[in-house]
N, CA, C and O atoms as a Maestro MAE file, in Angstrom:
{
 s_m_m2io_version
 :::
 2.0.0
}

f_m_ct {
 s_m_title
 :::
 protein
 m_atom[268] {
  # First column is atom index #
  i_m_mmod_type
  r_m_x_coord
  r_m_y_coord
  r_m_z_coord
  i_m_residue_number
  s_m_chain_name
  s_m_pdb_residue_name
  s_m_pdb_atom_name
  i_m_atomic_number
  :::
  1 25 -9.336 2.582 -6.876 1 A "UNK " " N  " 7
  2 3 -9.574 3.542 -5.541 1 A "UNK " " CA " 6
  3 2 -8.125 4.095 -5.230 1 A "UNK " " C  " 6
  4 15 -7.926 5.234 -4.808 1 A "UNK " " O  " 8
  5 25 -7.037 3.072 -5.512 2 A "UNK " " N  " 7
  6 3 -5.778 3.566 -5.015 2 A "UNK " " CA " 6
  7 2 -5.326 4.642 -6.102 2 A "UNK " " C  " 6
  8 15 -4.536 5.508 -5.725 2 A "UNK " " O  " 8
  9 25 -5.708 4.649 -7.236 3 A "UNK " " N  " 7
  10 3 -5.204 5.669 -8.143 3 A "UNK " " CA " 6
  11 2 -6.067 7.206 -7.888 3 A "UNK " " C  " 6
  12 15 -5.613 8.331 -8.096 3 A "UNK " " O  " 8
  13 25 -7.322 6.874 -7.419 4 A "UNK " " N  " 7
  14 3 -8.030 8.031 -6.817 4 A "UNK " " CA " 6
  15 2 -7.332 8.718 -5.648 4 A "UNK " " C  " 6
  16 15 -7.252 9.945 -5.599 4 A "UNK " " O  " 8
  17 25 -6.854 7.963 -4.758 5 A "UNK " " N  " 7
  18 3 -6.436 8.494 -3.622 5 A "UNK " " CA " 6
  19 2 -5.126 9.093 -3.965 5 A "UNK " " C  " 6
  20 15 -4.802 10.160 -3.443 5 A "UNK " " O  " 8
  21 25 -4.252 8.413 -4.910 6 A "UNK " " N  " 7
  22 3 -2.941 8.963 -5.278 6 A "UNK " " CA " 6
  23 2 -3.115 10.484 -5.927 6 A "UNK " " C  " 6
  24 15 -2.479 11.497 -5.636 6 A "UNK " " O  " 8
  25 25 -4.174 10.319 -6.893 7 A "UNK " " N  " 7
  26 3 -4.521 11.668 -7.331 7 A "UNK " " CA " 6
  27 2 -4.912 12.771 -6.586 7 A "UNK " " C  " 6
  28 15 -4.662 13.929 -6.920 7 A "UNK " " O  " 8
  29 25 -5.613 12.395 -5.427 8 A "UNK " " N  " 7
  30 3 -6.060 13.631 -4.585 8 A "UNK " " CA " 6
  31 2 -4.941 13.867 -3.449 8 A "UNK " " C  " 6
  32 15 -5.105 14.785 -2.646 8 A "UNK " " O  " 8
  33 25 -3.857 13.077 -3.385 9 A "UNK " " N  " 7
  34 3 -2.835 13.363 -2.398 9 A "UNK " " CA " 6
  35 2 -1.617 13.596 -3.306 9 A "UNK " " C  " 6
  36 15 -0.561 13.140 -2.869 9 A "UNK " " O  " 8
  37 25 -1.581 14.140 -4.336 10 A "UNK " " N  " 7
  38 3 -0.411 13.925 -5.331 10 A "UNK " " CA " 6
  39 2 0.878 14.616 -4.722 10 A "UNK " " C  " 6
  40 15 1.967 14.142 -5.048 10 A "UNK " " O  " 8
  41 25 0.842 15.618 -3.928 11 A "UNK " " N  " 7
  42 3 1.971 16.203 -3.301 11 A "UNK " " CA " 6
  43 2 2.545 15.642 -2.014 11 A "UNK " " C  " 6
  44 15 3.591 16.011 -1.481 11 A "UNK " " O  " 8
  45 25 1.652 14.628 -1.558 12 A "UNK " " N  " 7
  46 3 2.136 14.081 -0.289 12 A "UNK " " CA " 6
  47 2 2.107 12.519 -0.196 12 A "UNK " " C  " 6
  48 15 2.303 11.943 0.874 12 A "UNK " " O  " 8
  49 25 1.879 11.928 -1.248 13 A "UNK " " N  " 7
  50 3 1.675 10.468 -1.284 13 A "UNK " " CA " 6
  51 2 1.858 9.789 -2.644 13 A "UNK " " C  " 6
  52 15 1.390 10.307 -3.658 13 A "UNK " " O  " 8
  53 25 2.474 8.737 -2.674 14 A "UNK " " N  " 7
  54 3 2.992 8.036 -3.865 14 A "UNK " " CA " 6
  55 2 2.480 6.527 -3.616 14 A "UNK " " C  " 6
  56 15 2.756 5.837 -2.635 14 A "UNK " " O  " 8
  57 25 1.746 6.197 -4.614 15 A "UNK " " N  " 7
  58 3 1.268 4.652 -4.569 15 A "UNK " " CA " 6
  59 2 1.815 3.910 -5.730 15 A "UNK " " C  " 6
  60 15 1.750 4.332 -6.885 15 A "UNK " " O  " 8
  61 25 2.385 2.731 -5.361 16 A "UNK " " N  " 7
  62 3 3.059 1.893 -6.248 16 A "UNK " " CA " 6
  63 2 2.432 0.663 -6.203 16 A "UNK " " C  " 6
  64 15 2.138 0.161 -5.118 16 A "UNK " " O  " 8
  65 25 2.153 0.034 -7.418 17 A "UNK " " N  " 7
  66 3 1.819 -1.287 -7.589 17 A "UNK " " CA " 6
  67 2 2.707 -2.185 -8.008 17 A "UNK " " C  " 6
  68 15 3.484 -1.903 -8.920 17 A "UNK " " O  " 8
  69 25 2.712 -3.424 -7.381 18 A "UNK " " N  " 7
  70 3 3.984 -4.425 -8.060 18 A "UNK " " CA " 6
  71 2 3.147 -5.624 -8.400 18 A "UNK " " C  " 6
  72 15 2.232 -6.057 -7.699 18 A "UNK " " O  " 8
  73 25 3.539 -6.101 -9.511 19 A "UNK " " N  " 7
  74 3 3.143 -7.493 -10.001 19 A "UNK " " CA " 6
  75 2 4.019 -8.574 -9.371 19 A "UNK " " C  " 6
  76 15 5.224 -8.642 -9.614 19 A "UNK " " O  " 8
  77 25 3.412 -9.377 -8.594 20 A "UNK " " N  " 7
  78 3 4.157 -10.514 -7.966 20 A "UNK " " CA " 6
  79 2 4.737 -11.473 -8.915 20 A "UNK " " C  " 6
  80 15 5.838 -11.971 -8.680 20 A "UNK " " O  " 8
  81 25 4.054 -11.770 -9.994 21 A "UNK " " N  " 7
  82 3 4.394 -12.772 -10.991 21 A "UNK " " CA " 6
  83 2 5.802 -12.184 -11.539 21 A "UNK " " C  " 6
  84 15 6.736 -12.951 -11.772 21 A "UNK " " O  " 8
  85 25 5.895 -10.951 -11.710 22 A "UNK " " N  " 7
  86 3 7.122 -10.344 -12.453 22 A "UNK " " CA " 6
  87 2 8.066 -10.279 -11.367 22 A "UNK " " C  " 6
  88 15 9.232 -10.501 -11.695 22 A "UNK " " O  " 8
  89 25 7.822 -10.000 -10.018 23 A "UNK " " N  " 7
  90 3 8.666 -9.769 -9.360 23 A "UNK " " CA " 6
  91 2 8.690 -10.787 -7.977 23 A "UNK " " C  " 6
  92 15 8.351 -10.318 -6.890 23 A "UNK " " O  " 8
  93 25 9.027 -11.914 -8.081 24 A "UNK " " N  " 7
  94 3 8.690 -12.999 -7.228 24 A "UNK " " CA " 6
  95 2 9.348 -12.767 -5.888 24 A "UNK " " C  " 6
  96 15 8.759 -13.037 -4.842 24 A "UNK " " O  " 8
  97 25 10.793 -12.175 -5.925 25 A "UNK " " N  " 7
  98 3 11.409 -11.969 -4.699 25 A "UNK " " CA " 6
  99 2 10.777 -10.893 -3.643 25 A "UNK " " C  " 6
  100 15 11.020 -11.006 -2.442 25 A "UNK " " O  " 8
  101 25 9.959 -9.852 -4.148 26 A "UNK " " N  " 7
  102 3 9.321 -8.914 -3.303 26 A "UNK " " CA " 6
  103 2 8.324 -9.482 -2.376 26 A "UNK " " C  " 6
  104 15 8.336 -8.982 -1.252 26 A "UNK " " O  " 8
  105 25 7.425 -10.459 -2.608 27 A "UNK " " N  " 7
  106 3 6.600 -10.927 -1.723 27 A "UNK " " CA " 6
  107 2 7.266 -11.725 -0.419 27 A "UNK " " C  " 6
  108 15 6.797 -11.775 0.718 27 A "UNK " " O  " 8
  109 25 8.398 -12.286 -0.873 28 A "UNK " " N  " 7
  110 3 9.198 -13.219 0.128 28 A "UNK " " CA " 6
  111 2 9.873 -12.156 0.994 28 A "UNK " " C  " 6
  112 15 9.994 -12.342 2.205 28 A "UNK " " O  " 8
  113 25 10.299 -11.084 0.420 29 A "UNK " " N  " 7
  114 3 11.133 -10.174 1.352 29 A "UNK " " CA " 6
  115 2 10.199 -9.526 2.408 29 A "UNK " " C  " 6
  116 15 10.696 -9.333 3.517 29 A "UNK " " O  " 8
  117 25 8.793 -9.133 2.184 30 A "UNK " " N  " 7
  118 3 8.167 -8.604 2.910 30 A "UNK " " CA " 6
  119 2 6.980 -9.527 3.690 30 A "UNK " " C  " 6
  120 15 6.025 -9.123 4.354 30 A "UNK " " O  " 8
  121 25 7.367 -10.841 3.385 31 A "UNK " " N  " 7
  122 3 6.420 -11.668 3.957 31 A "UNK " " CA " 6
  123 2 4.999 -11.792 3.485 31 A "UNK " " C  " 6
  124 15 4.180 -12.226 4.295 31 A "UNK " " O  " 8
  125 25 4.577 -11.444 2.193 32 A "UNK " " N  " 7
  126 3 3.223 -11.247 1.663 32 A "UNK " " CA " 6
  127 2 2.595 -12.707 1.810 32 A "UNK " " C  " 6
  128 15 3.293 -13.674 1.505 32 A "UNK " " O  " 8
  129 25 1.464 -12.862 2.210 33 A "UNK " " N  " 7
  130 3 0.846 -14.075 2.091 33 A "UNK " " CA " 6
  131 2 -0.564 -14.138 1.605 33 A "UNK " " C  " 6
  132 15 -1.169 -15.204 1.494 33 A "UNK " " O  " 8
  133 25 -1.046 -13.031 1.333 34 A "UNK " " N  " 7
  134 3 -2.310 -12.631 0.608 34 A "UNK " " CA " 6
  135 2 -2.375 -11.599 -0.279 34 A "UNK " " C  " 6
  136 15 -1.539 -10.704 -0.151 34 A "UNK " " O  " 8
  137 25 -3.270 -11.517 -1.244 35 A "UNK " " N  " 7
  138 3 -3.363 -10.566 -2.256 35 A "UNK " " CA " 6
  139 2 -4.813 -10.062 -2.232 35 A "UNK " " C  " 6
  140 15 -5.747 -10.863 -2.210 35 A "UNK " " O  " 8
  141 25 -4.978 -8.894 -2.235 36 A "UNK " " N  " 7
  142 3 -3.982 -7.612 -2.173 36 A "UNK " " CA " 6
  143 2 -3.497 -7.437 -0.924 36 A "UNK " " C  " 6
  144 15 -4.272 -7.452 0.033 36 A "UNK " " O  " 8
  145 25 -2.242 -7.260 -0.772 37 A "UNK " " N  " 7
  146 3 -1.533 -6.659 0.562 37 A "UNK " " CA " 6
  147 2 -1.085 -5.069 0.227 37 A "UNK " " C  " 6
  148 15 -0.525 -4.636 -0.779 37 A "UNK " " O  " 8
  149 25 -1.479 -4.446 1.287 38 A "UNK " " N  " 7
  150 3 -1.298 -2.942 1.067 38 A "UNK " " CA " 6
  151 2 -0.170 -2.586 2.320 38 A "UNK " " C  " 6
  152 15 -0.362 -2.882 3.499 38 A "UNK " " O  " 8
  153 25 0.991 -1.916 1.819 39 A "UNK " " N  " 7
  154 3 2.135 -1.657 2.672 39 A "UNK " " CA " 6
  155 2 2.344 -0.223 2.749 39 A "UNK " " C  " 6
  156 15 2.236 0.420 1.704 39 A "UNK " " O  " 8
  157 25 2.608 0.334 3.761 40 A "UNK " " N  " 7
  158 3 2.807 2.032 3.966 40 A "UNK " " CA " 6
  159 2 4.220 1.979 4.339 40 A "UNK " " C  " 6
  160 15 4.724 1.124 5.068 40 A "UNK " " O  " 8
  161 25 4.766 2.871 3.832 41 A "UNK " " N  " 7
  162 3 6.323 3.088 3.963 41 A "UNK " " CA " 6
  163 2 6.319 4.580 4.252 41 A "UNK " " C  " 6
  164 15 5.554 5.385 3.720 41 A "UNK " " O  " 8
  165 25 7.358 4.895 5.253 42 A "UNK " " N  " 7
  166 3 7.625 6.442 5.497 42 A "UNK " " CA " 6
  167 2 8.942 6.414 5.558 42 A "UNK " " C  " 6
  168 15 9.499 5.549 6.235 42 A "UNK " " O  " 8
  169 25 9.645 7.346 4.868 43 A "UNK " " N  " 7
  170 3 11.198 7.498 4.776 43 A "UNK " " CA " 6
  171 2 11.888 6.194 4.618 43 A "UNK " " C  " 6
  172 15 12.976 5.889 5.104 43 A "UNK " " O  " 8
  173 25 11.154 5.503 3.913 44 A "UNK " " N  " 7
  174 3 11.870 4.177 3.438 44 A "UNK " " CA " 6
  175 2 11.725 3.006 4.175 44 A "UNK " " C  " 6
  176 15 12.229 1.946 3.801 44 A "UNK " " O  " 8
  177 25 10.936 3.143 5.406 45 A "UNK " " N  " 7
  178 3 10.625 2.066 6.519 45 A "UNK " " CA " 6
  179 2 9.202 1.895 6.346 45 A "UNK " " C  " 6
  180 15 8.376 2.789 6.163 45 A "UNK " " O  " 8
  181 25 8.961 0.388 6.440 46 A "UNK " " N  " 7
  182 3 7.503 -0.039 6.459 46 A "UNK " " CA " 6
  183 2 6.922 0.276 7.760 46 A "UNK " " C  " 6
  184 15 7.459 -0.099 8.802 46 A "UNK " " O  " 8
  185 25 5.670 1.060 7.729 47 A "UNK " " N  " 7
  186 3 4.975 1.275 8.985 47 A "UNK " " CA " 6
  187 2 3.662 0.550 9.154 47 A "UNK " " C  " 6
  188 15 3.086 0.596 10.242 47 A "UNK " " O  " 8
  189 25 3.196 -0.068 8.206 48 A "UNK " " N  " 7
  190 3 1.953 -0.759 8.503 48 A "UNK " " CA " 6
  191 2 1.882 -1.589 7.389 48 A "UNK " " C  " 6
  192 15 2.597 -1.469 6.395 48 A "UNK " " O  " 8
  193 25 0.840 -2.608 7.588 49 A "UNK " " N  " 7
  194 3 0.440 -3.668 6.552 49 A "UNK " " CA " 6
  195 2 -0.941 -3.906 6.482 49 A "UNK " " C  " 6
  196 15 -1.446 -4.204 7.564 49 A "UNK " " O  " 8
  197 25 -1.653 -3.861 5.568 50 A "UNK " " N  " 7
  198 3 -3.065 -4.604 5.585 50 A "UNK " " CA " 6
  199 2 -3.255 -5.592 4.566 50 A "UNK " " C  " 6
  200 15 -2.673 -5.403 3.498 50 A "UNK " " O  " 8
  201 25 -3.944 -6.582 4.702 51 A "UNK " " N  " 7
  202 3 -4.092 -7.553 3.621 51 A "UNK " " CA " 6
  203 2 -5.745 -7.528 3.452 51 A "UNK " " C  " 6
  204 15 -6.515 -7.536 4.412 51 A "UNK " " O  " 8
  205 25 -6.127 -7.498 2.135 52 A "UNK " " N  " 7
  206 3 -7.429 -7.602 1.708 52 A "UNK " " CA " 6
  207 2 -7.731 -6.290 1.069 52 A "UNK " " C  " 6
  208 15 -6.869 -5.419 0.956 52 A "UNK " " O  " 8
  209 25 -8.997 -6.146 0.637 53 A "UNK " " N  " 7
  210 3 -9.409 -4.839 0.015 53 A "UNK " " CA " 6
  211 2 -10.302 -4.258 1.049 53 A "UNK " " C  " 6
  212 15 -10.974 -4.970 1.796 53 A "UNK " " O  " 8
  213 25 -10.308 -2.797 1.092 54 A "UNK " " N  " 7
  214 3 -11.030 -1.908 1.746 54 A "UNK " " CA " 6
  215 2 -11.715 -1.113 1.091 54 A "UNK " " C  " 6
  216 15 -11.271 -0.946 -0.045 54 A "UNK " " O  " 8
  217 25 -12.912 -0.362 1.407 55 A "UNK " " N  " 7
  218 3 -13.439 0.702 0.959 55 A "UNK " " CA " 6
  219 2 -12.537 1.985 0.838 55 A "UNK " " C  " 6
  220 15 -11.510 2.056 1.512 55 A "UNK " " O  " 8
  221 25 -12.874 2.909 0.064 56 A "UNK " " N  " 7
  222 3 -12.085 4.105 -0.014 56 A "UNK " " CA " 6
  223 2 -12.099 4.856 1.227 56 A "UNK " " C  " 6
  224 15 -11.069 5.468 1.512 56 A "UNK " " O  " 8
  225 25 -12.973 4.907 1.918 57 A "UNK " " N  " 7
  226 3 -12.993 5.647 3.380 57 A "UNK " " CA " 6
  227 2 -12.074 5.062 4.238 57 A "UNK " " C  " 6
  228 15 -11.219 5.749 4.796 57 A "UNK " " O  " 8
  229 25 -12.172 3.692 4.425 58 A "UNK " " N  " 7
  230 3 -11.182 3.026 5.221 58 A "UNK " " CA " 6
  231 2 -9.787 2.999 4.917 58 A "UNK " " C  " 6
  232 15 -8.873 2.912 5.737 58 A "UNK " " O  " 8
  233 25 -9.685 3.087 3.575 59 A "UNK " " N  " 7
  234 3 -8.336 3.269 3.106 59 A "UNK " " CA " 6
  235 2 -7.507 4.443 3.555 59 A "UNK " " C  " 6
  236 15 -6.328 4.375 3.902 59 A "UNK " " O  " 8
  237 25 -8.367 5.695 3.504 60 A "UNK " " N  " 7
  238 3 -8.001 6.923 3.695 60 A "UNK " " CA " 6
  239 2 -7.671 7.126 5.062 60 A "UNK " " C  " 6
  240 15 -6.671 7.741 5.433 60 A "UNK " " O  " 8
  241 25 -8.619 6.541 5.902 61 A "UNK " " N  " 7
  242 3 -8.415 6.729 7.230 61 A "UNK " " CA " 6
  243 2 -7.312 5.868 7.629 61 A "UNK " " C  " 6
  244 15 -6.697 6.301 8.604 61 A "UNK " " O  " 8
  245 25 -6.876 4.732 7.132 62 A "UNK " " N  " 7
  246 3 -5.727 3.862 7.516 62 A "UNK " " CA " 6
  247 2 -4.456 4.732 7.048 62 A "UNK " " C  " 6
  248 15 -3.537 4.896 7.850 62 A "UNK " " O  " 8
  249 25 -4.408 5.165 6.050 63 A "UNK " " N  " 7
  250 3 -3.069 5.921 5.432 63 A "UNK " " CA " 6
  251 2 -2.974 7.137 6.274 63 A "UNK " " C  " 6
  252 15 -1.795 7.427 6.478 63 A "UNK " " O  " 8
  253 25 -3.802 7.929 6.818 64 A "UNK " " N  " 7
  254 3 -3.732 9.146 7.530 64 A "UNK " " CA " 6
  255 2 -3.391 8.733 8.852 64 A "UNK " " C  " 6
  256 15 -2.624 9.494 9.441 64 A "UNK " " O  " 8
  257 25 -3.808 7.617 9.524 65 A "UNK " " N  " 7
  258 3 -3.601 7.328 10.830 65 A "UNK " " CA " 6
  259 2 -2.218 6.612 10.994 65 A "UNK " " C  " 6
  260 15 -1.660 6.451 12.080 65 A "UNK " " O  " 8
  261 25 -1.791 6.250 9.924 66 A "UNK " " N  " 7
  262 3 -0.407 5.497 9.892 66 A "UNK " " CA " 6
  263 2 0.592 6.512 9.204 66 A "UNK " " C  " 6
  264 15 1.763 6.138 9.274 66 A "UNK " " O  " 8
  265 25 0.403 7.615 8.608 67 A "UNK " " N  " 7
  266 3 1.444 8.522 8.297 67 A "UNK " " CA " 6
  267 2 1.403 9.623 9.181 67 A "UNK " " C  " 6
  268 15 2.230 10.529 9.076 67 A "UNK " " O  " 8
  :::
 }
 m_bond[267] {
  # First column is bond index #
  i_m_from
  i_m_to
  i_m_order
  :::
  1 1 2 1
  2 2 3 1
  3 3 4 2
  4 3 5 1
  5 5 6 1
  6 6 7 1
  7 7 8 2
  8 7 9 1
  9 9 10 1
  10 10 11 1
  11 11 12 2
  12 11 13 1
  13 13 14 1
  14 14 15 1
  15 15 16 2
  16 15 17 1
  17 17 18 1
  18 18 19 1
  19 19 20 2
  20 19 21 1
  21 21 22 1
  22 22 23 1
  23 23 24 2
  24 23 25 1
  25 25 26 1
  26 26 27 1
  27 27 28 2
  28 27 29 1
  29 29 30 1
  30 30 31 1
  31 31 32 2
  32 31 33 1
  33 33 34 1
  34 34 35 1
  35 35 36 2
  36 35 37 1
  37 37 38 1
  38 38 39 1
  39 39 40 2
  40 39 41 1
  41 41 42 1
  42 42 43 1
  43 43 44 2
  44 43 45 1
  45 45 46 1
  46 46 47 1
  47 47 48 2
  48 47 49 1
  49 49 50 1
  50 50 51 1
  51 51 52 2
  52 51 53 1
  53 53 54 1
  54 54 55 1
  55 55 56 2
  56 55 57 1
  57 57 58 1
  58 58 59 1
  59 59 60 2
  60 59 61 1
  61 61 62 1
  62 62 63 1
  63 63 64 2
  64 63 65 1
  65 65 66 1
  66 66 67 1
  67 67 68 2
  68 67 69 1
  69 69 70 1
  70 70 71 1
  71 71 72 2
  72 71 73 1
  73 73 74 1
  74 74 75 1
  75 75 76 2
  76 75 77 1
  77 77 78 1
  78 78 79 1
  79 79 80 2
  80 79 81 1
  81 81 82 1
  82 82 83 1
  83 83 84 2
  84 83 85 1
  85 85 86 1
  86 86 87 1
  87 87 88 2
  88 87 89 1
  89 89 90 1
  90 90 91 1
  91 91 92 2
  92 91 93 1
  93 93 94 1
  94 94 95 1
  95 95 96 2
  96 95 97 1
  97 97 98 1
  98 98 99 1
  99 99 100 2
  100 99 101 1
  101 101 102 1
  102 102 103 1
  103 103 104 2
  104 103 105 1
  105 105 106 1
  106 106 107 1
  107 107 108 2
  108 107 109 1
  109 109 110 1
  110 110 111 1
  111 111 112 2
  112 111 113 1
  113 113 114 1
  114 114 115 1
  115 115 116 2
  116 115 117 1
  117 117 118 1
  118 118 119 1
  119 119 120 2
  120 119 121 1
  121 121 122 1
  122 122 123 1
  123 123 124 2
  124 123 125 1
  125 125 126 1
  126 126 127 1
  127 127 128 2
  128 127 129 1
  129 129 130 1
  130 130 131 1
  131 131 132 2
  132 131 133 1
  133 133 134 1
  134 134 135 1
  135 135 136 2
  136 135 137 1
  137 137 138 1
  138 138 139 1
  139 139 140 2
  140 139 141 1
  141 141 142 1
  142 142 143 1
  143 143 144 2
  144 143 145 1
  145 145 146 1
  146 146 147 1
  147 147 148 2
  148 147 149 1
  149 149 150 1
  150 150 151 1
  151 151 152 2
  152 151 153 1
  153 153 154 1
  154 154 155 1
  155 155 156 2
  156 155 157 1
  157 157 158 1
  158 158 159 1
  159 159 160 2
  160 159 161 1
  161 161 162 1
  162 162 163 1
  163 163 164 2
  164 163 165 1
  165 165 166 1
  166 166 167 1
  167 167 168 2
  168 167 169 1
  169 169 170 1
  170 170 171 1
  171 171 172 2
  172 171 173 1
  173 173 174 1
  174 174 175 1
  175 175 176 2
  176 175 177 1
  177 177 178 1
  178 178 179 1
  179 179 180 2
  180 179 181 1
  181 181 182 1
  182 182 183 1
  183 183 184 2
  184 183 185 1
  185 185 186 1
  186 186 187 1
  187 187 188 2
  188 187 189 1
  189 189 190 1
  190 190 191 1
  191 191 192 2
  192 191 193 1
  193 193 194 1
  194 194 195 1
  195 195 196 2
  196 195 197 1
  197 197 198 1
  198 198 199 1
  199 199 200 2
  200 199 201 1
  201 201 202 1
  202 202 203 1
  203 203 204 2
  204 203 205 1
  205 205 206 1
  206 206 207 1
  207 207 208 2
  208 207 209 1
  209 209 210 1
  210 210 211 1
  211 211 212 2
  212 211 213 1
  213 213 214 1
  214 214 215 1
  215 215 216 2
  216 215 217 1
  217 217 218 1
  218 218 219 1
  219 219 220 2
  220 219 221 1
  221 221 222 1
  222 222 223 1
  223 223 224 2
  224 223 225 1
  225 225 226 1
  226 226 227 1
  227 227 228 2
  228 227 229 1
  229 229 230 1
  230 230 231 1
  231 231 232 2
  232 231 233 1
  233 233 234 1
  234 234 235 1
  235 235 236 2
  236 235 237 1
  237 237 238 1
  238 238 239 1
  239 239 240 2
  240 239 241 1
  241 241 242 1
  242 242 243 1
  243 243 244 2
  244 243 245 1
  245 245 246 1
  246 246 247 1
  247 247 248 2
  248 247 249 1
  249 249 250 1
  250 250 251 1
  251 251 252 2
  252 251 253 1
  253 253 254 1
  254 254 255 1
  255 255 256 2
  256 255 257 1
  257 257 258 1
  258 258 259 1
  259 259 260 2
  260 259 261 1
  261 261 262 1
  262 262 263 1
  263 263 264 2
  264 263 265 1
  265 265 266 1
  266 266 267 1
  267 267 268 2
  :::
 }
}
């Protein structure tokens, strides 16, 4: 679903996935307590976080309302 959203918004949105096993300091830095954790950044600043999976329509709504 994330790849679909990224492809549909290629000019305005970038989606990155991080493997926490390969990057163990990242979850600590951002206080990640559950997987999946979705974080929205705007201009390099964290603007919102969601824990758990969401259907595509809910993800799109969340992204649009947060950015």
